[in-house]
C-alpha positions in Angstrom: -93.6 107.2 -5.8 -95.7 104.0 -5.5 -97.9 103.7 -2.5 -96.9 101.2 0.1 -98.7 97.9 -0.6 -101.4 96.6 1.9 -100.2 93.7 4.1 -103.0 91.5 3.3 -102.2 88.9 6.0 -102.3 91.8 8.6 -105.6 93.0 7.2 -107.0 89.5 7.4 -105.8 89.2 11.1 -107.5 92.4 11.9 -110.8 91.3 10.4 -110.6 88.0 12.3 -110.0 89.7 15.6 -112.8 92.3 15.0 -115.2 89.5 14.2 -114.1 87.1 16.9 -117.3 85.0 17.5 -117.8 85.6 21.2 -117.2 89.3 20.8 -119.7 89.6 17.9 -122.3 87.6 19.9 -121.7 89.6 23.1 -121.9 93.1 21.5 -125.1 92.2 19.7 -126.6 90.6 22.8 -125.9 93.7 24.9 -127.4 95.7 22.0 -130.6 93.6 22.1 -130.8 93.9 26.1 -131.1 97.6 25.8 -133.1 97.7 22.6 -135.9 95.6 24.0 -135.9 96.7 27.6 -138.4 99.2 28.6 -136.0 101.5 30.3 -132.4 101.7 31.4 -132.9 100.2 34.9 -134.6 97.1 33.3 -131.9 96.7 30.7 -129.2 96.9 33.6 -131.1 94.2 35.6 -131.2 91.9 32.5 -127.5 92.6 31.9 -126.5 91.8 35.5 -128.5 88.5 35.4 -127.2 87.3 32.2 -123.8 88.7 32.0 -122.0 86.1 34.4 -123.2 83.3 32.0 -123.3 84.9 28.5 -120.1 86.9 28.8 -117.9 86.3 31.8 -118.0 82.5 32.2 -116.8 81.8 28.7 -114.2 84.6 28.6 -112.7 83.6 32.0 -112.5 79.9 31.0 -110.9 81.0 27.7 -108.3 83.1 29.6 -107.6 80.5 32.1 -107.2 77.8 29.4 -104.8 79.9 27.5 -102.7 80.8 30.6 -102.7 77.1 31.5 -101.8 76.2 27.9 -104.9 74.0 27.5 -105.4 75.9 24.2 -102.8 77.2 21.9 -104.4 80.3 20.3 -107.6 82.1 19.9 -108.7 79.9 16.9 -108.5 76.6 19.0 -106.4 75.3 16.0 -106.1 71.8 17.4 -109.2 69.7 17.5 -108.5 68.3 20.9 -108.6 71.9 22.3 -112.2 72.5 21.3 -114.5 70.3 23.4 -113.7 71.9 26.7 -114.3 75.5 25.7 -117.4 74.7 23.5 -118.9 72.7 26.4 -118.5 75.6 28.7 -119.9 78.1 26.1 -123.0 75.8 25.3 -123.8 75.4 29.0 -123.4 79.2 29.5 -125.7 79.9 26.5 -128.3 77.4 27.9 -128.4 79.0 31.3 -128.6 82.4 29.6 -131.5 81.3 27.4 -133.3 79.9 30.5 -132.9 83.1 32.5 -134.1 85.1 29.6 -137.3 82.9 29.6 -137.6 83.4 33.4 -137.2 87.1 33.0 -140.0 87.2 30.4 -138.0 89.2 28.0 -139.8 89.9 24.6 -140.1 86.8 22.3 -137.9 88.1 19.6 -135.1 88.6 22.1 -135.5 85.1 23.5 -135.6 83.4 20.1 -132.3 85.0 19.1 -130.6 83.6 22.1 -132.3 80.1 21.6 -131.4 80.0 17.9 -127.8 80.9 18.8 -127.8 78.0 21.4 -129.0 75.5 18.8 -126.5 76.8 16.2 -123.5 76.6 18.4 -124.5 73.2 19.6 -124.8 71.7 16.2 -121.6 73.6 14.9 -119.7 72.3 18.0 -120.7 68.8 17.2 -119.6 69.3 13.6 -116.3 70.8 14.5 -115.2 67.8 16.4 -114.8 66.0 13.1 -114.7 68.9 10.6 -113.3 72.3 11.3 -116.4 74.4 10.3 -116.0 78.2 10.6 -117.4 79.7 13.8 -116.4 83.1 12.4 -118.8 83.0 9.4 -121.4 81.0 11.5 -121.9 83.4 14.3 -121.9 86.6 12.0 -124.2 84.9 9.6 -126.5 84.1 12.5 -126.5 87.7 13.9 -127.1 89.3 10.5 -129.9 86.7 9.7 -131.6 87.7 13.0 -131.2 91.4 12.1 -132.9 90.8 8.7 -135.7 88.8 10.3 -136.3 91.4 13.0 -135.6 94.5 11.1 -136.3 93.8 7.4 -134.4 93.1 4.2 -133.1 96.6 4.3 -130.3 95.1 6.3 -129.5 92.4 3.8 -126.3 94.2 2.5 -124.8 93.2 5.8 -124.2 89.8 4.4 -121.3 91.3 2.6 -119.5 91.2 5.9 -119.7 87.4 5.7 -117.7 87.5 2.4 -115.1 89.7 4.0 -114.7 87.5 7.0 -114.7 84.4 4.8 -111.9 85.9 2.8 -109.9 86.7 5.9 -110.2 83.1 7.3 -109.2 81.5 4.0 -106.3 84.0 3.5 -105.0 83.1 7.0 -105.3 79.4 6.1 -107.5 78.9 9.2 -110.2 77.4 7.0 -110.9 76.1 3.6 -113.5 77.6 1.4 -116.0 74.9 2.1 -115.5 75.4 5.8 -116.4 79.0 5.7 -119.2 78.4 3.3 -120.5 75.5 5.6 -120.5 77.8 8.6 -122.5 80.5 6.9 -125.0 78.1 5.4 -125.5 76.2 8.6 -126.1 79.3 10.6 -128.5 80.8 8.0 -130.6 77.6 7.9 -130.8 77.1 11.7 -131.5 80.7 12.4 -134.3 80.9 9.7 -135.9 77.6 11.0 -135.8 78.5 14.7 -137.3 82.0 14.1 -139.9 80.4 11.8 -141.0 77.9 14.4 -141.7 80.8 16.8 -143.8 82.7 14.1 -141.1 84.8 12.5 -140.9 84.3 8.7 -137.8 85.7 6.9 -139.8 86.1 3.7 -142.1 88.5 5.5 -139.4 90.5 7.0 
C-alpha cells in the first residue's frame, strides 16, 4: 500500500504561519530580553516597557483592520492594504528602539532592534511598488543577527530561509525574485548596521 502523498500546499501554509514575520520577530525579541537581562525581574521590567509597542500595538491594529475588512488576509495581498499596517509597525519599532536606548540595554540588544527598524522601513518603502517578501526578510534578519552575535556555528539556520522561500513561492504569494530580494536586503542591512556599531560578521 502506497503511503498517502504529502499535501505540499498545506505544508507550505503551515510553514508560512509558523514563520509569520511579526511572530518571528516577537519570539526572538522576547528571547533577547531575558538573555541580556541581569535577572528575571529586570527582564520582566524590560518586557512590560516594550511589549505595548513591540507586540500589542501591531497585533491589535492588525486584528482590528482584519475585523473591519481594511485588510483581506494575513499576507496583505493587496498593495493598498499595506501602508496603514506598515506605518503602525514602523512607529511601534521606533518607539521600542528608543525605549531600549533609554533603558540602557546592552548594545547588542539595541543594535538588533535598530537594524530591524531600518530593515522594515526600507522594505516597506520597496513593497509599495514591488512585493518584496517580508517572510524571508525578517527571518534572514534574525538569523544574521544570531550569526553575528553567536558565531558562524549558527550559519546552518540559513537553510530555514530556503524552506520559507519555497513555501512562499509554492503558495504563489511571491516570485523567486521577491523572496531572494527580501533575504538579500535583510542580510545586507543587518550586516551594515551591526558593522557601524562595531560588530563585524566576518569576525563572528
